[in-house]
Structures are given as C-alpha cells and as structure tokens.
FIPA-340870 format. One record per residue (C-alpha): x, y negated, z negated; residue number from 1. Coordinates in steps of 0.5 Angstrom, whole numbers, plus 500, padded with zeros to 3 digits. Layout:
FIPA-340870
<pt c1="X" c2="Y" c3="Z" resi="NUM"/>
...
END
This chain:
FIPA-340870
<pt c1="455" c2="408" c3="443" resi="1"/>
<pt c1="451" c2="412" c3="448" resi="2"/>
<pt c1="458" c2="412" c3="452" resi="3"/>
<pt c1="462" c2="415" c3="447" resi="4"/>
<pt c1="457" c2="420" c3="446" resi="5"/>
<pt c1="457" c2="422" c3="453" resi="6"/>
<pt c1="464" c2="422" c3="453" resi="7"/>
<pt c1="464" c2="427" c3="448" resi="8"/>
<pt c1="459" c2="431" c3="451" resi="9"/>
<pt c1="463" c2="431" c3="458" resi="10"/>
<pt c1="470" c2="433" c3="454" resi="11"/>
<pt c1="466" c2="439" c3="451" resi="12"/>
<pt c1="464" c2="441" c3="457" resi="13"/>
<pt c1="471" c2="440" c3="460" resi="14"/>
<pt c1="474" c2="445" c3="455" resi="15"/>
<pt c1="468" c2="450" c3="456" resi="16"/>
<pt c1="470" c2="450" c3="463" resi="17"/>
<pt c1="477" c2="451" c3="462" resi="18"/>
<pt c1="476" c2="456" c3="457" resi="19"/>
<pt c1="472" c2="460" c3="462" resi="20"/>
<pt c1="476" c2="459" c3="467" resi="21"/>
<pt c1="482" c2="462" c3="463" resi="22"/>
<pt c1="478" c2="468" c3="461" resi="23"/>
<pt c1="476" c2="469" c3="468" resi="24"/>
<pt c1="483" c2="469" c3="470" resi="25"/>
<pt c1="485" c2="475" c3="465" resi="26"/>
<pt c1="479" c2="479" c3="467" resi="27"/>
<pt c1="480" c2="479" c3="474" resi="28"/>
<pt c1="488" c2="480" c3="473" resi="29"/>
<pt c1="485" c2="486" c3="469" resi="30"/>
<pt c1="481" c2="488" c3="475" resi="31"/>
<pt c1="486" c2="487" c3="480" resi="32"/>
<pt c1="493" c2="489" c3="477" resi="33"/>
<pt c1="492" c2="493" c3="470" resi="34"/>
<pt c1="492" c2="501" c3="471" resi="35"/>
<pt c1="485" c2="504" c3="470" resi="36"/>
<pt c1="479" c2="507" c3="474" resi="37"/>
<pt c1="477" c2="502" c3="479" resi="38"/>
<pt c1="469" c2="503" c3="481" resi="39"/>
<pt c1="471" c2="501" c3="489" resi="40"/>
<pt c1="476" c2="506" c3="490" resi="41"/>
<pt c1="474" c2="513" c3="493" resi="42"/>
<pt c1="476" c2="519" c3="490" resi="43"/>
<pt c1="483" c2="523" c3="492" resi="44"/>
<pt c1="479" c2="529" c3="494" resi="45"/>
<pt c1="477" c2="530" c3="502" resi="46"/>
<pt c1="470" c2="531" c3="502" resi="47"/>
<pt c1="468" c2="538" c3="505" resi="48"/>
<pt c1="465" c2="535" c3="511" resi="49"/>
<pt c1="471" c2="531" c3="513" resi="50"/>
<pt c1="475" c2="533" c3="519" resi="51"/>
<pt c1="481" c2="532" c3="515" resi="52"/>
<pt c1="478" c2="537" c3="510" resi="53"/>
<pt c1="482" c2="543" c3="513" resi="54"/>
<pt c1="488" c2="539" c3="513" resi="55"/>
<pt c1="488" c2="538" c3="506" resi="56"/>
<pt c1="486" c2="546" c3="505" resi="57"/>
<pt c1="492" c2="548" c3="509" resi="58"/>
<pt c1="497" c2="543" c3="505" resi="59"/>
<pt c1="494" c2="546" c3="498" resi="60"/>
<pt c1="497" c2="553" c3="501" resi="61"/>
<pt c1="504" c2="550" c3="502" resi="62"/>
<pt c1="510" c2="550" c3="497" resi="63"/>
<pt c1="512" c2="544" c3="493" resi="64"/>
<pt c1="516" c2="541" c3="488" resi="65"/>
<pt c1="516" c2="536" c3="483" resi="66"/>
<pt c1="521" c2="530" c3="483" resi="67"/>
<pt c1="522" c2="525" c3="478" resi="68"/>
<pt c1="527" c2="519" c3="478" resi="69"/>
<pt c1="527" c2="513" c3="473" resi="70"/>
<pt c1="527" c2="506" c3="477" resi="71"/>
<pt c1="525" c2="499" c3="475" resi="72"/>
<pt c1="525" c2="502" c3="468" resi="73"/>
<pt c1="520" c2="507" c3="469" resi="74"/>
<pt c1="519" c2="514" c3="471" resi="75"/>
<pt c1="517" c2="515" c3="478" resi="76"/>
<pt c1="514" c2="522" c3="480" resi="77"/>
<pt c1="513" c2="525" c3="487" resi="78"/>
<pt c1="512" c2="532" c3="491" resi="79"/>
<pt c1="517" c2="534" c3="496" resi="80"/>
<pt c1="514" c2="539" c3="501" resi="81"/>
<pt c1="520" c2="542" c3="505" resi="82"/>
<pt c1="519" c2="543" c3="513" resi="83"/>
<pt c1="517" c2="550" c3="515" resi="84"/>
<pt c1="524" c2="550" c3="519" resi="85"/>
<pt c1="530" c2="547" c3="516" resi="86"/>
<pt c1="531" c2="540" c3="518" resi="87"/>
<pt c1="534" c2="533" c3="517" resi="88"/>
<pt c1="528" c2="530" c3="518" resi="89"/>
<pt c1="524" c2="527" c3="512" resi="90"/>
<pt c1="518" c2="522" c3="512" resi="91"/>
<pt c1="516" c2="519" c3="505" resi="92"/>
<pt c1="508" c2="518" c3="505" resi="93"/>
<pt c1="506" c2="513" c3="501" resi="94"/>
<pt c1="498" c2="512" c3="498" resi="95"/>
<pt c1="494" c2="506" c3="497" resi="96"/>
<pt c1="491" c2="502" c3="491" resi="97"/>
<pt c1="488" c2="506" c3="486" resi="98"/>
<pt c1="489" c2="513" c3="489" resi="99"/>
<pt c1="495" c2="518" c3="488" resi="100"/>
<pt c1="500" c2="522" c3="492" resi="101"/>
<pt c1="494" c2="528" c3="492" resi="102"/>
<pt c1="490" c2="523" c3="497" resi="103"/>
<pt c1="495" c2="524" c3="502" resi="104"/>
<pt c1="495" c2="531" c3="503" resi="105"/>
<pt c1="492" c2="531" c3="510" resi="106"/>
<pt c1="497" c2="526" c3="512" resi="107"/>
<pt c1="503" c2="530" c3="509" resi="108"/>
<pt c1="500" c2="536" c3="513" resi="109"/>
<pt c1="500" c2="532" c3="519" resi="110"/>
<pt c1="507" c2="531" c3="518" resi="111"/>
<pt c1="509" c2="538" c3="516" resi="112"/>
<pt c1="506" c2="540" c3="523" resi="113"/>
<pt c1="510" c2="536" c3="526" resi="114"/>
<pt c1="516" c2="539" c3="523" resi="115"/>
<pt c1="518" c2="534" c3="517" resi="116"/>
<pt c1="520" c2="535" c3="510" resi="117"/>
<pt c1="515" c2="531" c3="506" resi="118"/>
<pt c1="516" c2="526" c3="500" resi="119"/>
<pt c1="510" c2="524" c3="497" resi="120"/>
<pt c1="511" c2="519" c3="491" resi="121"/>
<pt c1="506" c2="516" c3="486" resi="122"/>
<pt c1="506" c2="509" c3="486" resi="123"/>
<pt c1="508" c2="505" c3="480" resi="124"/>
<pt c1="502" c2="505" c3="475" resi="125"/>
<pt c1="498" c2="511" c3="479" resi="126"/>
<pt c1="498" c2="518" c3="478" resi="127"/>
<pt c1="504" c2="521" c3="474" resi="128"/>
<pt c1="508" c2="515" c3="475" resi="129"/>
<pt c1="509" c2="510" c3="469" resi="130"/>
<pt c1="507" c2="503" c3="469" resi="131"/>
<pt c1="501" c2="499" c3="467" resi="132"/>
<pt c1="501" c2="494" c3="472" resi="133"/>
<pt c1="500" c2="495" c3="479" resi="134"/>
<pt c1="505" c2="493" c3="484" resi="135"/>
<pt c1="501" c2="492" c3="491" resi="136"/>
<pt c1="507" c2="494" c3="495" resi="137"/>
<pt c1="511" c2="489" c3="493" resi="138"/>
<pt c1="514" c2="492" c3="487" resi="139"/>
<pt c1="513" c2="499" c3="490" resi="140"/>
<pt c1="517" c2="497" c3="496" resi="141"/>
<pt c1="524" c2="498" c3="491" resi="142"/>
<pt c1="522" c2="505" c3="489" resi="143"/>
<pt c1="521" c2="507" c3="496" resi="144"/>
<pt c1="528" c2="504" c3="498" resi="145"/>
<pt c1="530" c2="508" c3="492" resi="146"/>
<pt c1="527" c2="515" c3="494" resi="147"/>
<pt c1="530" c2="514" c3="501" resi="148"/>
<pt c1="537" c2="513" c3="498" resi="149"/>
<pt c1="536" c2="519" c3="493" resi="150"/>
<pt c1="534" c2="523" c3="500" resi="151"/>
<pt c1="540" c2="521" c3="503" resi="152"/>
<pt c1="545" c2="522" c3="497" resi="153"/>
<pt c1="542" c2="529" c3="498" resi="154"/>
<pt c1="543" c2="530" c3="505" resi="155"/>
<pt c1="547" c2="524" c3="508" resi="156"/>
<pt c1="545" c2="526" c3="515" resi="157"/>
<pt c1="538" c2="525" c3="514" resi="158"/>
<pt c1="533" c2="522" c3="519" resi="159"/>
<pt c1="528" c2="518" c3="515" resi="160"/>
<pt c1="521" c2="515" c3="517" resi="161"/>
<pt c1="516" c2="511" c3="512" resi="162"/>
<pt c1="509" c2="512" c3="513" resi="163"/>
<pt c1="504" c2="508" c3="508" resi="164"/>
<pt c1="496" c2="508" c3="508" resi="165"/>
<pt c1="493" c2="501" c3="506" resi="166"/>
<pt c1="497" c2="499" c3="500" resi="167"/>
<pt c1="502" c2="504" c3="502" resi="168"/>
<pt c1="502" c2="501" c3="509" resi="169"/>
<pt c1="504" c2="494" c3="506" resi="170"/>
<pt c1="509" c2="497" c3="501" resi="171"/>
<pt c1="513" c2="500" c3="507" resi="172"/>
<pt c1="512" c2="494" c3="511" resi="173"/>
<pt c1="515" c2="490" c3="505" resi="174"/>
<pt c1="521" c2="495" c3="505" resi="175"/>
<pt c1="522" c2="494" c3="512" resi="176"/>
<pt c1="525" c2="487" c3="511" resi="177"/>
<pt c1="530" c2="489" c3="505" resi="178"/>
<pt c1="537" c2="489" c3="507" resi="179"/>
<pt c1="539" c2="495" c3="503" resi="180"/>
<pt c1="534" c2="500" c3="506" resi="181"/>
<pt c1="538" c2="506" c3="508" resi="182"/>
<pt c1="541" c2="506" c3="515" resi="183"/>
<pt c1="538" c2="513" c3="516" resi="184"/>
<pt c1="531" c2="510" c3="516" resi="185"/>
<pt c1="529" c2="510" c3="523" resi="186"/>
<pt c1="522" c2="508" c3="524" resi="187"/>
<pt c1="516" c2="506" c3="520" resi="188"/>
<pt c1="509" c2="507" c3="521" resi="189"/>
<pt c1="503" c2="503" c3="517" resi="190"/>
<pt c1="496" c2="504" c3="517" resi="191"/>
<pt c1="491" c2="499" c3="515" resi="192"/>
<pt c1="496" c2="495" c3="511" resi="193"/>
<pt c1="495" c2="487" c3="509" resi="194"/>
<pt c1="499" c2="481" c3="511" resi="195"/>
<pt c1="500" c2="479" c3="504" resi="196"/>
<pt c1="497" c2="480" c3="497" resi="197"/>
<pt c1="494" c2="473" c3="497" resi="198"/>
<pt c1="491" c2="474" c3="504" resi="199"/>
<pt c1="488" c2="481" c3="501" resi="200"/>
<pt c1="485" c2="478" c3="495" resi="201"/>
<pt c1="483" c2="472" c3="498" resi="202"/>
<pt c1="478" c2="476" c3="502" resi="203"/>
<pt c1="476" c2="481" c3="497" resi="204"/>
<pt c1="474" c2="475" c3="492" resi="205"/>
<pt c1="470" c2="472" c3="497" resi="206"/>
<pt c1="467" c2="479" c3="499" resi="207"/>
<pt c1="466" c2="482" c3="493" resi="208"/>
<pt c1="465" c2="476" c3="488" resi="209"/>
<pt c1="463" c2="470" c3="493" resi="210"/>
<pt c1="468" c2="466" c3="490" resi="211"/>
<pt c1="473" c2="461" c3="493" resi="212"/>
<pt c1="481" c2="462" c3="492" resi="213"/>
<pt c1="481" c2="455" c3="488" resi="214"/>
<pt c1="482" c2="455" c3="482" resi="215"/>
<pt c1="481" c2="462" c3="480" resi="216"/>
<pt c1="486" c2="466" c3="484" resi="217"/>
<pt c1="491" c2="461" c3="483" resi="218"/>
<pt c1="491" c2="462" c3="476" resi="219"/>
<pt c1="491" c2="470" c3="477" resi="220"/>
<pt c1="497" c2="469" c3="481" resi="221"/>
<pt c1="501" c2="466" c3="476" resi="222"/>
<pt c1="499" c2="471" c3="471" resi="223"/>
<pt c1="502" c2="476" c3="476" resi="224"/>
<pt c1="508" c2="472" c3="476" resi="225"/>
<pt c1="509" c2="472" c3="468" resi="226"/>
<pt c1="507" c2="479" c3="467" resi="227"/>
<pt c1="509" c2="483" c3="474" resi="228"/>
<pt c1="514" c2="479" c3="476" resi="229"/>
<pt c1="511" c2="476" c3="483" resi="230"/>
<pt c1="506" c2="471" c3="486" resi="231"/>
<pt c1="501" c2="474" c3="491" resi="232"/>
<pt c1="504" c2="469" c3="496" resi="233"/>
<pt c1="511" c2="472" c3="495" resi="234"/>
<pt c1="508" c2="479" c3="496" resi="235"/>
<pt c1="508" c2="478" c3="504" resi="236"/>
<pt c1="509" c2="483" c3="509" resi="237"/>
<pt c1="509" c2="478" c3="514" resi="238"/>
<pt c1="515" c2="475" c3="511" resi="239"/>
<pt c1="518" c2="482" c3="511" resi="240"/>
<pt c1="517" c2="484" c3="518" resi="241"/>
<pt c1="520" c2="478" c3="520" resi="242"/>
<pt c1="527" c2="481" c3="518" resi="243"/>
<pt c1="525" c2="488" c3="520" resi="244"/>
<pt c1="530" c2="491" c3="525" resi="245"/>
<pt c1="526" c2="498" c3="526" resi="246"/>
<pt c1="521" c2="500" c3="530" resi="247"/>
<pt c1="514" c2="500" c3="527" resi="248"/>
<pt c1="507" c2="503" c3="529" resi="249"/>
<pt c1="502" c2="499" c3="527" resi="250"/>
<pt c1="495" c2="503" c3="526" resi="251"/>
<pt c1="488" c2="500" c3="524" resi="252"/>
<pt c1="481" c2="501" c3="525" resi="253"/>
<pt c1="477" c2="496" c3="529" resi="254"/>
<pt c1="471" c2="496" c3="524" resi="255"/>
<pt c1="475" c2="495" c3="517" resi="256"/>
<pt c1="471" c2="492" c3="512" resi="257"/>
<pt c1="476" c2="492" c3="507" resi="258"/>
<pt c1="483" c2="490" c3="510" resi="259"/>
<pt c1="480" c2="486" c3="516" resi="260"/>
<pt c1="483" c2="488" c3="522" resi="261"/>
<pt c1="485" c2="481" c3="524" resi="262"/>
<pt c1="491" c2="482" c3="519" resi="263"/>
<pt c1="494" c2="488" c3="523" resi="264"/>
<pt c1="495" c2="483" c3="529" resi="265"/>
<pt c1="498" c2="478" c3="524" resi="266"/>
<pt c1="503" c2="483" c3="522" resi="267"/>
<pt c1="504" c2="486" c3="529" resi="268"/>
<pt c1="506" c2="479" c3="532" resi="269"/>
<pt c1="511" c2="477" c3="526" resi="270"/>
<pt c1="515" c2="484" c3="527" resi="271"/>
<pt c1="522" c2="482" c3="530" resi="272"/>
<pt c1="523" c2="489" c3="532" resi="273"/>
<pt c1="520" c2="494" c3="537" resi="274"/>
<pt c1="513" c2="495" c3="536" resi="275"/>
<pt c1="507" c2="499" c3="538" resi="276"/>
<pt c1="499" c2="497" c3="536" resi="277"/>
<pt c1="494" c2="503" c3="536" resi="278"/>
<pt c1="487" c2="500" c3="534" resi="279"/>
<pt c1="482" c2="506" c3="533" resi="280"/>
<pt c1="475" c2="504" c3="535" resi="281"/>
<pt c1="469" c2="505" c3="530" resi="282"/>
<pt c1="474" c2="506" c3="524" resi="283"/>
<pt c1="473" c2="503" c3="518" resi="284"/>
<pt c1="478" c2="502" c3="512" resi="285"/>
<pt c1="483" c2="508" c3="512" resi="286"/>
<pt c1="479" c2="512" c3="516" resi="287"/>
<pt c1="483" c2="512" c3="523" resi="288"/>
<pt c1="485" c2="519" c3="522" resi="289"/>
<pt c1="479" c2="522" c3="521" resi="290"/>
<pt c1="475" c2="518" c3="526" resi="291"/>
<pt c1="479" c2="522" c3="532" resi="292"/>
<pt c1="484" c2="527" c3="529" resi="293"/>
<pt c1="487" c2="529" c3="535" resi="294"/>
<pt c1="488" c2="523" c3="538" resi="295"/>
<pt c1="491" c2="520" c3="531" resi="296"/>
<pt c1="496" c2="526" c3="531" resi="297"/>
<pt c1="498" c2="525" c3="538" resi="298"/>
<pt c1="500" c2="518" c3="538" resi="299"/>
<pt c1="504" c2="519" c3="531" resi="300"/>
<pt c1="508" c2="525" c3="535" resi="301"/>
<pt c1="509" c2="521" c3="541" resi="302"/>
<pt c1="512" c2="515" c3="537" resi="303"/>
<pt c1="516" c2="519" c3="533" resi="304"/>
<pt c1="519" c2="522" c3="539" resi="305"/>
<pt c1="520" c2="516" c3="542" resi="306"/>
<pt c1="524" c2="513" c3="537" resi="307"/>
<pt c1="528" c2="519" c3="535" resi="308"/>
END
C-alpha cells in the first residue's frame, strides 16, 4: 500500500516536472526568439558622450533612401546611402540582436568616409522589416545574400563588402559559406560575432540564469526547429566559415562579456580563406569602435585596401 502511494506521488512529481520544463522552454523561446523589446538590449541611439556620437550626427545629415524587398515571404526594409562620389563600391552593414539599422549609423558613416555606398537592412523581426521570429543570423544570411544580388542586378560591376556587428557579425559569417553568394562580394568584416547560436545561448543561459544546457536548451532548440526552421547547433558560423573563400577581418574586444572573446579565435581558426584578426584591448561587447575610433577606422581602411 505504501509502495503504491509512493509510486503515485513519484508519478505526479514527474508529470509536474515535465510540464514545468515544457512551460519553461516556451518562456525561454519567447525571450530568445519572439519579436519584442528585450531588457538586456541597449538603445539604438548613441549617447552624447560617446566617441561615436559625432559619427551618428554626421550620418543623420546624409541623404538616404528606403529600399524594400520581399524574401522568405517577408517584407524587408533597408536604408541606402550613396557615396559622396559615384563608385561601384558598396558595403552591406548588418545590425545586432534586438536592434535596428538605426544603431549602425556611426558604422555606416565610417564606410561613407571611406568612399562606399552603404546599404543598411533591418533583419527579420527587427525594425521596419516583417517577421515575428528572430533568425539569429541563420535566416538573415539568406536575406543578406538577396540584398547583395539586388545590388548586383542594379550594377553588375559592383564591388561588395559585408560588415556585421554582434548578431550581424554572425550573419555575415554564416553567409560566407553559401555557394550562391554573388561573386561581386569581395570581402567580409565581422565584429563580435558568435561561433554558433548553440554556443552563444549555452553561454547566456549560464551567465544570465545560471542554467545548464540540459534539458532546457535542447527543448528550446527543438522549438526553434519547429517554428523558425533551424536548430541552434545547425546555425553555425564555424561550419560556414570552413567553406568560405573570401578574405575576412575578425574583430573582437578582449573584455567581451556577452559574446566571449574565445569565440573569435574559434571562428578565425575555422576560416578557410585569407584572414586577419584584430583584438581591441579593454573593449567590451560591441565597443571596439568606440574604444579607439582612429585605430578601428584605420584597420578597416587598411584591410579594404589590401583586398581591393
């Protein structure tokens, strides 16, 4: 009798545990991938006391046009800023998680100074672009390729560069391994991108919630496969970089506490093509540019000259 009661209690506890685990997986999927404000994401606006504020102000004075396309059954929106002098050189600048193209204004102005046209898309489920599920770069990589194709259709002699920050960095690395990336793409620059969505979310689960990967992250990854079309392990910059043939400049802060610095070394080692590594001392996540504006700009300019 006592044994039977014990087994029923144990069975009930197991059911409660399973239901709790499932409920938690839906909650964390919402935090990780459903469109909406995220408390841990910084504003698109550059603070007035930032070394990049002048770049943002200068960008805001430039003429820009809105461009749209429909891809993956979703309307996508971008800004296009022409260079001061007519050129075939265009850079696609890709923003990070939870932010928008507006966050990239200082970076866009940097490339404008270097003589480039600049295309600045909003990623899926960000800014003015459609979508409810964040693609973490994996779904976004296909849009970046499509934006590049449209630029080439407009100007077949285009010389294209892909630049991405944080999730944007992962996006351009993930695009690098695709065989349909237009041959007019000549180089890639990534700043603070992660090795894979799995690696990044394992780190964040531990750092933000003190949770192990098992079982919760496995469940959330399965939800991602069902709802967004990819598992977190599938969405790997490392695997894509192994197929890359383009020169890449890797940038990372040595004090990055959001995308750990060790990830840039894994990405660098995985890369099949020509590569350079630029580690910015004292820089936290996505702060490499503002940590040393002149050095950052000079390093990018030198890299672009070397590949063109």
